[in-house]
N, C-alpha and C positions, 0 to 999 in steps of 0.2 A: 744560466751557467756562467760562472765567473772565470774559469780557467779552461784551457784546451784539454787538460788531463781529464776533465770530467766528460769529454766526448767519448763515445764508444771507439776504441782503437781498432785499426785494421789488423786483425790477427792478434792484437794484444801483446805482441812480443816486445814493443818498446817500453812496456811497463813490467818486464820480467827482470828479476835480480837473482843472481846466483848466491846461494848460501850453502854452508856445510850443515848437514843434518846431524842432530843429536838423537840417536835412535832411528830405526827404520820408519820412513814416512810413506804412506800410501798416496796414490794419485788422487788429487782433489782433497787433500787433508788440510784443514785449517792449522796454521802454525803460529807459534809465539816466538818472539825474539828473546834470546837468553843474554845474560850479562857478558858472556864471552863471545858474542857475535854469531853464534850458531842459532839454528832454529829447531824447535821441538814441537811435537803435536800439542795442540790445545786440548787439555783434558781436565777433568775434575772428578772428585770422588769424596765419599765420606771418610773422615779421619777415624782411625781406630780408637783413639782417645780424644774426646773433645777438649779444646784448649780455652782457657780463660786468660786473657792478656793482663798485663800489669795495670794497676790503677793509674789513670792519667788525669792530672789536674786541668780543668778547663780554665780556671782563673783562681788567683789568690784572693779575689774579692769575696767578702762574706755573702752568703746567700740569704735572701729573705723568704722566697717562695718559689716552688715548682720549676726545676730545670728541665723543661720539655725539649725534645730533640727531634729533628727531622732530617731526611736524606734528600739532597738536591741532586737528582739524576744527571742533569745536563753538565754540571761541573764536577760530579763525582766527589762531592764533599758532604760532610754532616754539619749541621748547625745546631747549637744549643742556645736556647733563649731562657732567661731567668730574671726574676725580680731580685735586684741586688741592692747596693748601697742607696739609701734614701728611697727605697722601693722603686727605683728607676728600672726601666726595661733594658736589659743588656743582651748582647749576642756575641758568640764567638764561633768561628769557622774551623772545623776539624778535618784533618786528612788521615786516612788509614793506610798504614803500610805494614803488611803482615798482621801482627797482633799489637802493633804500636800505634798510638794516637798522638798527634801533635795539634795544638790549637793556636789560632791567631790571637793577637792582643784583643781583649774584650773591648767592645765599643758600646757607648750609650746610644740606644735607639730612641728612647723617649724620656725626657726629663720631667716625668710626671709619674704618679703612682700607677704602676701597671703590673698585673700578675698574669703571665702567660697561661692560658687554660689548655690549649691544644694546638697542634700544627699539622698541616697536610700539604702534600705536593700536588701542584697543578701541572700535569705533563703536557697540556696543550700550550700553555704560556711559559712553561719551565720556570715556575716560581714556587716558593714556599709561602703558604698563607697561615697566619696565626690569628687566634682570637686572644686578646688580652683584656682582663677585666680591671675596672677602676674600683678598688676597695670592695670587690666581690659584687658590684652592682652593674654599672654601665659597661657595655661591651664595645670594644674597638677592634675592627679587623684591619690587617695590614699585610701587604704582599712584599716578598723579598726575592731578588735575583742574586745569583752568585756566579762570579766569573771563574774561569779555569785556574786563575792564580789565587782564588780564595777571597776576592774582594766582594763584600756584601753591600748591596744597594737596596734601599727600602723605599717603597712608595709611601704615599700619605696615609695617615690613619683615617679610617672611615667609622664614624660613630654609628652604633646600631640602635641601642635602646636603653632606656632607664630601668628596664625590668631587673628586679633581683633575679639572679640565675644560678642554678646549680651547674657544675661542670658537666658539659654534654659531650657530643662527639661530632667529628667531621667525616664526611665521605665525599668522593669525587665521582660525578656522573660522566663517564666517558662518552656516552651517546649525546647528551645535551651540552657537554663541556661546561658544566656548572659544579660549583662546590656547594654542598649541603651541610647545614649546621642544625643539630637538634639539641634541645635543652629543656630542662624543667624549670619553671619559674619558682622562685623561693618565697613568693608572697602568699597571701591567703586568697581563697576563692579563685576567680578567673586568673589572677596574677600568678597562681601556682600551677596552671595547666601545662601540658606538654606542647612545645612549639617547634616548628621547623621553618627555616628560612633558606633561600637559595641566593647565590651571588655569582656574578660573572666577572671575568678578569681580562684586561687588555694590557699586556706588559706588566707593570707593577701598579696599575690603576684598577681598583676594585669598585664594583657597583653592587651594593647590597639591596636586594629587592624587598625592602621593608613593607611596601604596600601589599605584598603577597604572603605575608607571614601566615603560616598554616597551623591551626590547632589540631594536633593529632590525638590528644587525650583531654577530655573535659573533666578532669579531676587532678588533684595534686599528684605529680609524678616523681618529684625528687630527682634522683640521678637518671641519666639516660645515655645511650650510645647508639651508633648507627654503622652499618656496613653496606656497601654497594655490591649488588650482584650483576656482573656484566652480561650474563646469559639471559636472565629474566628481565634485565633493565629495571630493577627495583632496588629500593633502599630498605633494608631490614632494620627496624628500630627495636631496641630492648629497653624496657623502662619499668619502674616500680609503680604500682597502683597504691598510693598511700591511703586510699579510702577503704581498702580491705586487706592490705598487707600482702598482695600477690605480685607476681612479676608477669609482664605481658610482652608480646611481640606483635608487630604489625608491619605491613609493607606500604611504602610510599612510592608513588610514581611522579616524576617531575612532569608538570604540565604547564608549558610556558614558563612563567616566573614563579608559578605556584605549584601545588601538589594535589594529588588525589590519594585517598587512603583506602586500604583494604579493611578487613574485619580483624579486630584485635583478638588474639588467642592467649589464654593463660598458660604460662610456662611453669611446669612443676618440677620437683626433684631437688630443689635447693633447700638447705636446712633452715636458714633464718635470715635475719636482716643483713643487708650488704651495704658496705660503705665504698665499694669500688667495683667497677666492671668495665670491660673493654672488648672490642672485636678485632679479629684479623680474618683474612680471607685466604683459603688454600686454593690457589688457582689451578692445581692439578686435579685434586679431588673434587673441586668445585663445591666446596663446603665452607660455611662461615663458622669460625670457632669463637665462642663467647667465653670470657674469663670472669669469674665471679668470686669475690671474697665472701665466704659464708660466715656470718657473725656468731652463730650459736656454738657453744662449746661441744667438742673441741674445735676451735676456730680453724678453718681450712681454706685452701685455695682450690678452686674447682674450674673445670672447663667442660663445655658441651658443644657438640657439633649441630649446626642448623643447615637445612636445605630449603630451597624455595622452588616450586614448580608452578608456573602461572602466578597466582597470588596465594597459593597454599604453602604455608610454612610448616615443616616437620622438623623434629629434633630428636637426638638420641638421648641416652642416659648420661647425666653429669658424671664426670670422673674427678675424684679428689686426687690431684697430683701431689699436694702436700696435705697430710691428713691431720696435723695438729700444729698449734702455735703459729698460725699464719695470720698476717695482717694486711695482705695485699695480693692482688692477682692481675697479671697483665701478660700479653704474649704477642708474638709477631711471626709471620710465615717466612721461613728461610727457603727461597725459591731454588737455590743451588742444591741444598740437601733434601729438598722436598719433604720437609717436616716442620713442625711448629715448635718454636722456642717459647716456653712459658717461664714466668718468674714468680717467686713468692718471697716475701720478707717476713721475718719473725719479730716478735715483740722486743727482742734484744737488739734489733738492728742488723741481724745477719740476713744476707740475701743469697738465694740459690736459684739456679736455672735448671730446667727440665726439658727433655725432648719428648714431644708428643707426636705420635703418628696417627694418621686418619685412614680408616678403612670404612667406606660408606659413612654411617653415622656413629661408628664405634671409635673411641679414642683409647690409646694405650700410652703409658708413660714410662720413661727411663730417666735416671738422674744424669744431668749434663755436667754440672760442676758448681763450684762456689764462686759467687761474685764478690762477697765481702763477709768476713766473719763477725763484723760489728760495725757500728757507725752509720748505717743507712737510716736516715731520718724519715719517718712516715707520719710524724705528728702534724696536727693541723697547722698550716702555715708553710711547712716545707714540703709536705705532701708527695711522698712516693718516689718511685723509680720508673723511668721511661725508656722506651725501646725504639730503635730505628733499624731498618735493614739496609746494608750497603751492598747493592747488587754488583758493584764492580769487584769488590774483594770477597764477596760471598760471606760476609760477617754480620753479626748482630751487634749493635752498639748500644750500650746502656748509658744513662745519665741519672745522677742522683745527688743529693746533698750528702757529702762525705763527712768523715769524723772531724775534719778540720773546719767544718762549717763553710765549705766552699763547694761549688759544682765540680764533680769528677765524672769520668767515663771509664768504661772498660770495653774490650773487644771480646766477644764470644764467638768461637769458631768451631763448627762441626763439619765443615766442608772446605775443600781446598781446590782452587782452580788457577790456572795461569792465563785466563782469558784476557786479563787487562793488558797483557803483552802481545796480543794478537797483532800480526803484521800482514798476513796475506794467506793465499791458498796455493799449494803445490800444483804444478802443471803435469807432473809425472811422478812415479814412485822414486824415492831416493833412499839408497842404502845408508845405514848408519856410518858416519864418517865421510861419506861421499858428498860431492857437490852437485846441486841441482837447482832448477829454476822455481822461483816462487812468484806468482802474480800478485802485485801489490796495487796501490791506488791507481785507478784508471785501467788496470789490466782486466783480462777476461778469463774467468774460470769456467771450465766446461766439464761437467760430469765428475766421476770419481767417488771416492769413499764418503765424502762429506754431504752429498745431496740428502735432503731431509726425506725420511721414510715414513709413510703412513700405512697403518694396518687397519683395514676395514673388514667387516663381517657381514655375511648374509643373514638369513633367518635360520635359527636352529631347527633341525628336523629330528623327530623322535623315531628311533629305530626299534625300541622295545618299550612299550608303555607300562610294563610291570616293574618289578624291582630287580635291579642287576647290580653286580659287584665285580671288582677286579677285572676291568677291561684291559685289553691289549689291542694294538692296531698296527697293521702293516700295509704297505703299498705294493701291489702287484704291477710292476712296470711292463709286464708282458700283455696283460689284459687291460691295463690302465684302470684298475679298480682298487678301492679301499676295502680291506678285510678287517672286521672287528670281531674279536673273540672275547667271550665273557662268561661269567657264572650267572646263570639265569635263576634267580631266587624264586621267581614266580612259577618255575617249572622244575621243582625239586633240586635246584642248584645244578642242573645239568650244564655241562660244557656246551656252549652254543656259539655259532658264528653267523655273520651276515655280511653280504657284499653291498658296498655303496658305490654309486656312480656320481662323480662331480660334473656339474654342468653350470658354467658361469659361477654364480655365488651360491648355488643350491646343491644339495646332495639328496639323492633318492636311493631307496634300498629295495633289494629283493626280499625273498622269504627267509626266515630263520632256519638254520640247519643245525641239528644236534650232532656234535662230534664225539661226545662221551655221555652216555645215558647213566650218569652217576654224578655225585657231588664232585665238582672239579674246581680247584682253587689255584690262586697264585699263577694266573695265566700269563704267558708271554707269547709274542708272535713275531716272526721274521720272514722276509722274502728271500728265497734262494734264487738269485738271478741266473745261475748256471742251469738249473733244472726247470726254472719257471714255476716253482711251487712255493706255497706258503707252509711254513712249519710252525705248529703251535705246541708249546710245552706247558705242562700243568702238573699239579698234584692230584692224583686220582684217589679221592677220599673213599671211593667205592672199592678200592684195592689197596688198603693199608697206607694210603697217602703216597704211594710209589711215584717217583718221578717218571713221567710218561710224555711221549711226543707223538704227534700225528701229522701226516702230510695232506695238505688240501690243494685241490685243483680248481681254479676258477674257470667257469664257463658261463658267458653271458652275465646274468645278474645273480647267479647261484654259485655254490661251492660244494664239491663232493670230496669225500675223505677216504683214505686207505685204512689200514688196520693200525690201532695204537701199538706203540713200541715202548717198552720199559727201558729207561736209561739208568735208573737208580732203584734197586730193589730195597728201598728203605724210604721212610718218610722224607720228602724233600719240599722245601718252601722257598719263597722269595725268588722265584725264577726270573732271570733276565737273559736275553739272547741277542746275538749279532751274527752277521754273515761276513766271513772272511773271503773277499773277492779274489785274493791271490791264490789261496788253496782250494777255493770253491767248497768250503765247509761251513756248517752251522756250528756255533759254539753256544752252549747253554751253561750259565752260571747259576748256582743255587746253594741253599743251606742244606747240608746233609744231616738231617735229624738223627739218622742211624749211626752217625760218627761224630758225636759230641757237638753237633751243629756247625761243623767245620765248613768253611767256604770251599766249594768244589766246582769243578768245571768239566764238561765232557764235550767231545767233538763228534758231530754227526754228519753222515754222508747220505745225501738223498739219491735214491735210484727209483725211477718210476713213481709209484704212489707210496713208497715206503722209505724209511730212514733207518740206518744202522749206526751204532755208536761204538767208539773206542772205550778204553777203560777210564773211569773217573779219575781226575787228578786234583789233589788238595792244593789250593793256592793260599789259604789262610788257616793255620791250625788254631782256630779260635772261633767263637760264636759270631757269625756274620748275619747281617740283616740288610734290607733296603738296597739290594744290588741294582746297578745299572751297567750296561755293557755297550761298547762301541768299537768301531774298527777304523784304525788309522791307515788309509789306503796309500799314503806316501811311504810309510815305513813298514807297511804290511804287518801291523801288530794289532792284537786285540787288547783293549783297555777295559778293566773291570773296576768299578768304584763301589764302595760298600761301607757299612758301619761296622767297625771292628770292636765287637763286644769284649774281646780279650784285652783291649787297650783303651779302656774308659769310653768306648763308643765313638772313638775318633773317626773322622772321615778319612778314608784310606783308598789308595788306588794301586793297581799292579798291572804290569805289562805281560801279555802272554804271546807266545810264538807257536803257531800251529805247524806241526810236521806230521804228515800222514794222517793217522786217525788219533793223534795225541796232541797235547799242548803242554809246553813248559813255561815257567814263569821266572821273572826277575825278582828283585827285592821290593817288598811293599813300601810305599811312600805315603806319609801322612800329608793330606792337603788341608785338613781342618782339625787343629788340636783342641777340639771341643766335641761334645756329644752331638752327632749329626745323623741324619737319616734321609731316606727317600732319594737316593742318587739317580739322576738321569744323565746319559752320556750321548754326545754326538761329536761328529768330526767336521771341522771347517776346512774344506779342501783348498780354499784359496789362501787362508792364513796358515794352513798346515798345522792346525792346533786342535787338540781335544778340548771340549768345553763340557764341564760338569755343572749341573744345577742340583741343589740340595737344600735341606733345611738344617740350619744351625739351631738345634733344640735348646742349647744352653742360653743363647741370646734371643731366642724366639724371632729369628730373622730368616729370610730366604736368600741364599747366596748363589753366585756363580763364580767359577774359577777356571782359568785357562791353563792347560797342561801342554808341555812339549815333550814328545817322545824322542829319546835318543838311545839307540841300541835296545837293551832290555829294561831300561828304566824310564822314568818320567819325572819331570820337574814342574813346579807350579809357580805362577805369579801370586799376587795377593787376592784374597776373596773380595768380591764386589757384591754389596747388598742390592738386590732388586726388589725386595719387599721388606720394609722395616717392621712388619707385623707378621704374626704367625700365619702359615698357610697349611692346607691339608696335603699338598704334594705338588710337584711340578713335572713338566715334560719338556725337554729341550730338543729342537730339531734344527737342521740347516737348510735354508732356502737357497738352492743352487742357482736360481735365476737372478737373485738380487745379491747373492753372496753375503747373507745376513743370518744371524742366529735368531730364532724365535723361541721364547720361553712362555709356556702357558701354565697357569696355576689356579687352584681353587682356594677359597677362604670362607670365613664365617658369613661374609656379606655378599660375595660376588665371585665371578670367574673372570680372569684377566689374562691378556697376552701382551708381551712387549718385545721390541726389536733390539737386538744387541749387535754391536760392532766390535770385532776382535782387532786389537792393535797391539802387536808385540805380545807381551805376556799378560795383558789386561783386557777387559771388556767394558764397554760403556753402553748405557741403555737410554732409549728415548722414553717418552711418556707411555705408561700402560694404557691399553685399550680394553674396555669392558666388553666381554662377549656374553656374559650371563649376569643379570642384575639381581640375582638371588643367591642365597648361600649355596656354594658349589663344592662338591667333594673333590676327590682326586681326579686328575685329568690325564689323558693319553693322546698324544698328537703325532701326526705323520705328515710328510711332504709329498704332495701329488705332483710328480715331475711332468705329467702329461698336460696338466692345466696350469702349472706353476701356482698352485694354491696350497694353503695349509688346511688340514682337516683336524679339528680338535674334538675329541669325544669326551663326554663328561656326564655326570648325574648330579642333580640337585640333592641336597641333604634332606629334603622333604619328598618322600615317595620314591626316590632313586630310580626314576625312569631313565632309560638310556637315550642320550641325545648326541647329536653331532652338528658341527657348524663349520662353514667354509670361510677361510680368511684370505684376503688379497693384500699383498705387500707391493707398494708402488713407491717410486722415488723420482718423481718429476717436479720441476719447479712450476710455479704459477706465474705466467707471463705478466709483468707489470707489478708484481708484489715485491715488497722490500723484505730482505732476509737479514736475520741477526745471528751472530755467533753466540751459541749457548755455552754455559759453563763447562759442559763436557766436550766442547769442540764441534758439536753438530750445528747444522743450520736449521732455522725455523723462522716462521713469520711472527712468532712470539717476541714482543719487544724486549730487548735487553740493553745493557749499557754499551754494547759493542755492535755497531751496524756493519754488515758485510757488503751489501750492495743490492742492486735491483735486477730481477730476472728479465732478460731480453728474449729468452726462448725457454723451452721446457728443460734445457740442459745447460744453459749459459747464464752466468751471473756477471754483471758489470760491477766491478768493485769500486768502493768509495774509500776515502781517507779513514783508516781505522782509528785515528785519534779524534 
């Protein structure tokens, strides 16, 4: 320790500073310093329209070859290396501010013929390492440090080999603290084989382990690239087998200064010969994304997702993100936006970027923007466009040879965060405009909103091994049981219910009970805490699809039912329900097929084992679908969210007030001006906000939005994407023990849940946790307040057996672990450019200098 402020303070109060809050701040909220001296919550989110910054000249010097770029995390700078005048090696340090780039005066690194081949960051020694070639033959490695003011210091060149070499790839082994270089020899016979070499670094001094050069392919390989998997502790190599025209992958393990190889597998699905490929690693999906330029006409840029388990490599189907006139393929993972940025260049020198999202091994693509309309050189000698990710600003930086024949850069931005201005953590909640204390360097932060939350799951239990559809779930807080109602396709589609008991991280079930011996669909379920009964609503297809409800009484591990009651003597669909704790009434919303599919609601009163209803009330004189319903217990209002088919399918919400046995409504409010569906509604009683999860079918994303009820109306913040690819449906609940939102959803590849934090009129999410590793259909979840667990019910899309799984949400620090501020303002042990401090207890964090 070099200063007294690094000691754990007594109470931490001597390191508290008072600031004025911009916006309401929760206790334990990470905050950023604004230019006006106020503090605001650290937050981040996807931009509605991705931004491409203006072209910035790195230097006026002419370029000869390859302007490669790297990001130096310790100094928060980008560095561009290129072969310039007289083929000397040049470098320039760049600083990103917003979408603007500024570069230092170029400096000559080596006054000899050098062509930079590739660059990688060594996080252990905090240096950039490049390989530069001498006239495409001999290789020279060199390490570079960068100070916070942008001063570039280089170590001595280390000569590697006189091998002729194709451009290969770098990866960094975080377990062995070694840099790995793979390449294909450009000679004939053994000189053309595939090789790997490791190197160690101390400061800017490199040691290349030439005596342990490993041959990973005993045939001519041509181009190759490599990516490190930190989970499997393997290096995945992709390379061409020039002996038979195929592509192959293999896994390398660092062993001392050398390597051991796995068994090579042939990778299929690419069209033809490639002249460029590169890797990036998606640290959230834990997948490697390979980019390949397919040379067969129509020339295209493709990407494919890889996964490794043990030494077994599997891959998905290649996706052509640019389907014609492509001459290049490269990409990088944007950790802030949790998506991959891919680039393609055309024969005319235009360059475009694309947004790729990863779901298991499936990739989807959307257009990001234009990098340049012309002038990007990809001819031999100038060779391509290069990418680096700036984790401080959450931007992707490009470098390429521009139209003026000099190195240029642009900033690509699809995510925005103010984490770079982080200054500390609040000690108590602060109202907007009020003054409150913030713990800064040397201070002590204890508990609050910002503690990292982890969601873990037990083992899924099957409650019906047949085929089931349209599940609904409710929690009976009187008997402390979970009740699942569903359509049992294996038993003539009868309406069926079953009782579940949560114990630890497991759930067990009693016997199935039929509540309607007829085809029953569009099931909904709610618990009436006044009468201690479960009410199930459904469409009785055995009785002209009439809207029907039935009251269930839980006893032990079973449930018994009263007599069904019709609440709508016409076909009714898309039922949703909630319980109004102020009036002690059940409210069921539905589509009234007998009245032009209008959105309709009805109020029910439970008495004994029966329920009676008032007159149905139309809340939307148009075709509605995908309803969800919730109750705001602060304002004592019912909120119904739905797809308004009479208004282009827009996501819409309306506030209802129960009086007696009727309900009246305010004016409908659009929360998503696009085709949306599958709304699920819950109420965050701590933030006093409504949260709606839904699918934006126009954009093929899954979103959440925060609503504020005032009187008989509701207003909304901006939608927040929680899944950038299509889902089958979502279910949102509120965990009252942790004061967090939990959203669960199913997709073509898996079932996932993620934790959300409401802050003002927005919501931020942590990393999604997989509860089902196979294709999962719609889900329905509930919160068990007796065990403080989430229960998620689901069915796989194969077989559709009914399953349930118990989730546990915890928010404790790990003593001795270092925590970092993430782009969305949360804390995690995942390394970022902003260190928060070290945990000295399960709830206390000793803060360090945020700079």
